[in-house]
C-alpha positions in Angstrom: 62.4 -124.3 -20.4 60.0 -125.2 -23.2 56.5 -126.2 -22.5 56.8 -129.6 -24.2 60.0 -130.4 -22.3 58.2 -129.3 -19.0 55.3 -131.7 -19.7 57.7 -134.6 -20.4 59.8 -133.8 -17.3 57.0 -133.4 -14.8 54.3 -135.6 -16.3 55.4 -138.6 -14.2 55.6 -136.4 -11.0 51.9 -135.4 -11.5 50.9 -139.0 -12.3 52.8 -140.4 -9.2 51.2 -137.8 -6.9 47.8 -138.5 -8.4 48.2 -142.2 -7.9 49.5 -141.9 -4.4 46.6 -139.6 -3.4 44.0 -141.8 -5.2 45.4 -144.8 -3.3 45.4 -143.1 0.1 42.1 -141.4 -0.2 40.3 -144.5 -1.6 41.6 -146.5 1.3 40.5 -143.9 3.9 37.0 -143.5 2.3 36.7 -147.2 1.7 37.4 -147.9 5.4 34.4 -145.6 6.3 32.2 -147.4 3.7 33.2 -150.9 5.0 32.5 -149.8 8.6 29.1 -148.5 7.6 28.3 -151.7 5.8 28.9 -153.9 8.9 26.0 -155.4 10.7 25.9 -153.6 14.1 24.7 -156.8 15.7 27.8 -158.6 14.5 30.3 -156.0 15.4 29.9 -154.5 18.9 32.1 -151.6 18.3 32.5 -150.4 14.7 34.8 -147.6 16.0 37.3 -150.2 17.1 37.0 -152.1 13.8 37.4 -148.8 11.9 40.6 -148.1 13.9 42.0 -151.5 13.0 41.1 -151.0 9.3 42.8 -147.5 9.4 45.9 -149.1 10.9 46.1 -151.6 8.1 45.4 -148.9 5.5 48.1 -146.7 7.1 50.7 -149.4 6.4 49.9 -149.6 2.7 49.6 -145.8 2.5 53.1 -145.4 4.0 54.4 -148.0 1.4 52.8 -146.0 -1.5 54.2 -142.7 -0.2 57.6 -144.3 0.3 57.6 -145.6 -3.3 56.3 -142.3 -4.6 59.0 -140.3 -2.7 61.8 -142.4 -4.2 60.3 -142.2 -7.7 59.9 -138.5 -7.5 63.4 -138.0 -6.1 64.8 -140.0 -9.0 62.7 -138.1 -11.5 64.0 -134.8 -10.3 67.6 -136.0 -10.1 67.2 -137.0 -13.8 65.7 -133.5 -14.6 68.6 -131.8 -12.8 71.1 -134.0 -14.9 69.4 -132.7 -18.0 69.5 -129.0 -16.9 73.2 -128.9 -15.9 74.1 -126.2 -18.4 71.0 -124.1 -17.6 71.7 -124.3 -13.9 75.3 -123.4 -14.5 74.3 -120.4 -16.5 72.1 -119.2 -13.7 75.0 -119.7 -11.3 77.1 -117.7 -13.7 74.8 -114.7 -13.6 74.8 -114.7 -9.8 72.1 -117.1 -8.7 73.0 -119.1 -5.5 72.7 -122.9 -5.4 70.1 -122.6 -2.7 67.9 -120.2 -4.7 68.1 -122.5 -7.8 67.4 -125.6 -5.6 64.4 -123.8 -4.0 63.0 -123.1 -7.4 63.3 -126.7 -8.4 61.7 -127.8 -5.1 58.9 -125.2 -5.8 58.2 -127.0 -9.1 57.9 -130.2 -7.1 55.4 -128.7 -4.7 53.3 -127.3 -7.5 53.3 -130.5 -9.5 52.7 -132.5 -6.3 49.7 -130.3 -5.3 48.3 -130.6 -8.9 48.6 -134.4 -8.9 47.3 -134.7 -5.4 44.2 -132.6 -6.3 43.5 -134.8 -9.3 43.9 -138.0 -7.2 41.6 -136.7 -4.5 38.9 -135.8 -7.1 39.2 -139.3 -8.7 38.9 -141.0 -5.3 35.8 -139.0 -4.4 34.2 -139.9 -7.7 35.1 -143.5 -7.2 33.6 -143.7 -3.8 30.5 -141.7 -4.9 29.9 -144.3 -7.7 30.4 -147.2 -5.2 27.9 -145.9 -2.6 25.4 -144.8 -5.3 25.4 -148.0 -7.4 26.8 -150.6 -4.8 23.4 -151.2 -3.0 21.5 -151.7 -6.2 24.2 -154.1 -7.6 24.3 -156.1 -4.3 27.8 -155.0 -3.4 26.7 -153.1 -0.3 23.7 -153.5 2.1 20.8 -151.3 1.2 19.3 -148.8 3.6 22.6 -147.6 5.1 24.0 -144.1 5.2 27.5 -144.3 3.6 30.1 -141.5 4.1 31.1 -139.6 1.0 33.8 -137.4 2.6 36.4 -137.8 5.3 38.6 -135.0 6.6 41.5 -137.4 6.6 41.6 -137.4 2.8 42.4 -133.6 2.9 45.3 -134.5 5.1 46.4 -137.1 2.5 46.4 -134.4 -0.2 48.7 -132.3 2.0 51.0 -135.2 2.9 51.4 -136.2 -0.8 52.1 -132.6 -1.8 54.7 -132.1 0.9 56.2 -135.5 0.2 56.6 -134.5 -3.4 58.2 -131.2 -2.4 60.6 -133.0 0.0 61.5 -135.6 -2.7 62.1 -132.8 -5.3 64.4 -131.1 -2.8 66.3 -134.3 -2.2 66.4 -135.0 -5.9 67.9 -131.6 -6.6 70.8 -132.0 -4.2 73.2 -132.0 -7.2 72.5 -128.3 -7.8 75.1 -127.3 -5.3 77.8 -129.2 -7.1 77.1 -127.5 -10.5 79.7 -124.9 -11.1 79.4 -122.0 -13.5 82.2 -123.4 -15.6 79.9 -126.3 -16.4 77.9 -124.0 -18.7 80.6 -124.4 -21.3 80.4 -128.2 -21.3 77.8 -130.8 -22.1 78.3 -133.4 -19.4 75.2 -134.0 -17.3 76.0 -137.2 -15.3 78.5 -138.1 -12.7 81.3 -140.4 -13.9 82.0 -143.7 -12.1 84.9 -142.3 -10.1 82.8 -139.2 -9.0 79.8 -141.4 -8.1 82.0 -143.6 -6.0 83.4 -140.5 -4.3 80.1 -139.6 -2.7 81.4 -140.9 0.7 78.6 -139.6 3.0 75.9 -141.3 0.9 77.8 -144.5 0.7 78.5 -144.5 4.5 74.8 -143.9 5.3 73.8 -146.7 2.9 76.1 -149.2 4.7 74.9 -148.1 8.1 71.3 -148.5 7.2 71.9 -151.9 5.5 73.8 -153.2 8.6 71.1 -151.9 11.0 68.4 -153.5 8.8 70.3 -156.8 8.8 70.5 -156.7 12.6 66.7 -156.1 13.0 65.9 -158.8 10.4 68.0 -161.3 12.3 66.3 -160.3 15.6 63.0 -160.7 13.9 63.8 -164.2 12.8 65.1 -165.2 16.3 62.2 -163.5 18.2 59.8 -165.1 15.7 60.4 -168.5 17.3 58.9 -166.9 20.5 56.2 -164.5 19.5 54.3 -163.3 16.4 55.0 -159.7 17.4 58.5 -160.3 16.0 57.0 -159.3 12.6 57.1 -155.6 13.7 60.9 -155.9 14.4 61.4 -157.6 11.0 59.3 -154.9 9.3 61.6 -152.2 10.7 64.6 -154.2 9.5 63.2 -154.5 6.0 62.4 -150.8 5.8 65.9 -149.8 7.1 67.8 -152.3 4.9 65.9 -151.5 1.7 66.3 -147.7 2.3 70.0 -148.4 2.5 69.9 -150.4 -0.7 68.0 -147.6 -2.5 70.5 -145.0 -1.1 73.5 -147.0 -2.2 72.1 -148.1 -5.6 74.9 -146.2 -7.4 77.3 -148.7 -5.8 75.2 -151.8 -5.8 73.7 -151.8 -9.3 76.8 -151.4 -11.6 78.3 -154.8 -10.7 74.9 -156.4 -11.3 74.6 -154.6 -14.6 78.1 -155.8 -15.7 77.0 -159.3 -15.0 73.8 -159.0 -17.0 75.7 -157.2 -19.8 77.5 -160.4 -20.7 74.1 -161.8 -21.9 73.7 -159.1 -24.6 76.1 -160.6 -27.1 79.4 -159.5 -28.5 78.2 -157.4 -31.4 78.8 -153.7 -31.5 75.3 -152.9 -30.5 75.3 -155.3 -27.5 78.8 -154.2 -26.3 77.9 -150.5 -26.5 74.6 -151.1 -24.7 76.4 -153.0 -21.9 79.0 -150.2 -21.6 76.4 -147.4 -21.5 74.6 -149.1 -18.7 77.6 -148.9 -16.4 79.3 -145.7 -17.8 77.1 -143.5 -15.6 76.2 -145.4 -12.5 73.9 -142.6 -11.1 71.8 -142.7 -14.3 71.6 -146.5 -14.3 70.7 -146.6 -10.6 67.9 -144.1 -11.1 66.5 -146.1 -14.0 66.6 -149.5 -12.2 65.8 -148.8 -8.6 62.1 -148.0 -9.4 61.6 -151.5 -11.0 63.6 -153.1 -8.1 61.1 -151.5 -5.7 58.1 -152.7 -7.6 59.4 -156.3 -8.1 60.5 -156.5 -4.5 57.1 -155.4 -3.1 55.0 -157.7 -5.3 57.4 -160.7 -4.8 57.7 -160.1 -1.0 53.9 -160.2 -0.4 53.4 -163.1 -2.8 56.1 -165.2 -1.1 55.1 -164.1 2.4 51.5 -165.1 1.8 52.4 -168.4 0.1 54.9 -169.3 2.8 52.4 -168.2 5.5 49.9 -170.6 3.9 52.4 -173.5 3.9 53.3 -172.8 7.5 49.7 -172.6 8.5 49.0 -176.0 7.1 52.0 -177.3 9.1 50.9 -175.5 12.3 47.3 -176.7 12.2 47.7 -180.1 10.4 46.0 -181.8 13.4 42.8 -179.7 12.7 42.0 -180.0 9.0 38.8 -178.0 9.3 40.6 -175.0 10.8 43.4 -175.3 8.3 40.8 -175.3 5.4 39.1 -172.2 6.9 42.4 -170.4 7.3 43.3 -171.3 3.7 40.1 -169.8 2.4 40.7 -166.6 4.4 44.2 -166.5 3.1 43.0 -166.7 -0.5 40.8 -163.6 0.1 43.6 -161.8 1.9 46.0 -162.6 -0.9 43.7 -161.1 -3.5 43.2 -157.9 -1.5 46.9 -157.5 -0.6 47.9 -158.2 -4.2 45.7 -155.3 -5.4 47.0 -153.0 -2.7 50.7 -153.8 -3.3 50.1 -153.8 -7.1 49.1 -150.2 -6.8 52.5 -149.3 -5.3 54.2 -151.4 -8.1 52.3 -149.3 -10.7 53.8 -146.1 -9.1 57.3 -147.7 -9.3 56.7 -148.7 -13.0 55.6 -145.2 -13.9 58.8 -143.9 -12.4 60.9 -146.4 -14.3 59.2 -145.5 -17.7 59.7 -141.8 -17.1 63.3 -142.1 -16.0 64.2 -144.2 -19.0 62.4 -141.9 -21.3 64.1 -138.8 -19.9 67.5 -140.4 -20.0 67.1 -141.3 -23.7 65.8 -137.9 -24.7 68.6 -136.2 -22.8 71.1 -138.3 -24.8 70.1 -136.8 -28.2 73.6 -135.5 -28.7 75.2 -138.8 -27.9 72.9 -140.7 -30.2 73.6 -138.1 -32.9 77.3 -138.8 -32.6 76.7 -142.5 -33.1 74.7 -141.7 -36.2 77.5 -139.5 -37.5 80.0 -142.4 -36.9 78.0 -144.7 -39.1 75.4 -146.3 -36.8 72.0 -146.8 -38.6 68.7 -145.8 -37.0 67.9 -149.4 -36.4 71.2 -150.1 -34.7 70.7 -147.1 -32.4 67.2 -148.3 -31.6 68.4 -151.8 -30.9 71.1 -150.4 -28.6 68.6 -148.4 -26.6 66.3 -151.4 -26.3 69.2 -153.7 -25.4 70.4 -151.3 -22.7 66.8 -151.1 -21.3 66.6 -154.9 -21.3 69.9 -155.2 -19.5 68.8 -152.8 -16.8 65.5 -154.6 -16.6 67.1 -158.0 -16.2 69.4 -156.7 -13.5 66.4 -155.1 -11.6 64.2 -158.2 -12.0 66.9 -160.5 -10.7 67.8 -158.3 -7.8 64.2 -157.5 -6.9 63.2 -161.2 -7.0 66.0 -162.1 -4.7 65.1 -159.3 -2.2 61.4 -160.1 -2.4 61.9 -163.8 -1.7 64.1 -163.0 1.2 61.9 -160.3 2.7 58.8 -162.4 2.2 60.3 -165.4 3.9 61.5 -163.4 6.8 58.0 -161.9 7.2 56.3 -165.3 7.3 58.9 -166.8 9.5 58.9 -164.0 12.0 55.1 -164.2 12.2 54.5 -168.0 12.4 57.9 -169.3 13.6 56.6 -169.8 17.1 53.7 -172.0 15.7 55.3 -173.9 12.8 59.0 -173.8 13.5 61.6 -173.2 10.8 60.3 -173.6 7.2 61.9 -172.8 3.8 60.3 -170.1 1.6 57.4 -171.2 -0.7 57.8 -169.4 -4.1 54.7 -168.8 -6.2 56.2 -169.5 -9.6 53.1 -168.3 -11.5 53.5 -164.8 -9.9 57.2 -164.8 -10.5 56.7 -165.6 -14.2 54.1 -162.9 -14.5 56.5 -160.4 -13.0 59.3 -161.3 -15.4 57.0 -161.0 -18.5 55.6 -157.7 -17.3 59.0 -156.3 -16.5 60.4 -157.0 -20.0 57.2 -155.7 -21.7 57.6 -152.6 -19.6 61.3 -152.2 -20.5 60.7 -152.4 -24.3 57.7 -150.1 -24.1 59.7 -147.6 -22.1 62.6 -147.6 -24.6 60.9 -147.8 -28.0 59.0 -144.5 -28.1 61.8 -142.2 -26.9 64.4 -144.0 -29.1 62.2 -143.5 -32.1 61.9 -139.8 -31.4 65.7 -139.5 -30.8 66.7 -141.2 -34.1 64.3 -139.0 -36.1 66.7 -136.1 -35.4 69.4 -135.8 -38.1 73.0 -136.3 -36.9 73.9 -132.7 -37.6 70.9 -131.4 -35.6 71.5 -133.8 -32.7 75.2 -132.7 -32.4 74.0 -129.1 -32.2 71.7 -129.8 -29.2 72.8 -128.1 -26.0 
């Protein structure tokens, strides 16, 4: 494997691990700083308050690790798809699938440890700057002793590295299906019939979605009795979305076919629409990252907006209390948006990387189109149209999921106080998500498409 290819392949893995560790370590260290900044006369037990903050932080850390794990697994699945012939040759000379897979997982551990180390250093520098300059700028009370290190951050580094290793192992599961005879071919992706034939994965996906739907329904019903129903709904959301991510190879192709009709009937549009559904595994990997990011941001935005509307209904007899809760909600919305946005950035990095790798691994395919008479501009437009099609599908699906999950969260939390209420959609946030998604899609496709069409048709057809 060439160094340049390795950098392109594992760059996103290092970035995702660094972002996850930076996020987790900053939350842990920030919790200590916030605890030290509290007035001891105001808070009787800062230890209890610290524990509450750590519990809230843990929820967002788990979300970031969850997103990072899916992104890393998709990245390594894409890498494996591009290394089919290399893996087949290793199998041909006697290497077992377990040995090859362990080697790939080792790469994940190494890249995860490197990224986690970078993220930890950045978090320490960030907190050091905050506690050094914060009192002078009026951000923090002066004369306090603020912590600059927390042993839990070392644990976060280890968790991120191990999560990356596990995700790399999961993403490399196709190694066992690569036969030595594949060294003589160039196919790197599963065809639709082969993708649909992955029965165990599809069955587990259906089971998780059904279990999640049951928990979500229970959360809605129990929400009319107690706010603790939110915990039940949270489990339902986690289970059902895991099932959706696991079954993306079945769920996304029909959505892509629907969005493909919007690309026009010219040769470029038709070819882009066909490419997006020809290899469902590749399309699922490219879209699920954006689905995760859009779902997360939309879910919290809708949940907080609906929560605000339901709060006004529940406390309409006390305008002063309703106004105070609205002010608190505005601050909470800003904080939560920043926290969730961090996880969305991790998902966006995964989408950009997966799209880029997919285009670069299709050099031979694009060269064939050039040899058949397609111009460089047509190839570029095809790649961008394909990216826009997948983005439109991911945005639409993610928005629907986010609105639903956000409404369930608010309803299960405040149903006992405000009764049944429809979801309140923050249209400004939704518009921003759509614009950001399409800018991301075009940005992710333009650069690799430009590199691919610079290769002459003859050279592209000679690529292994």
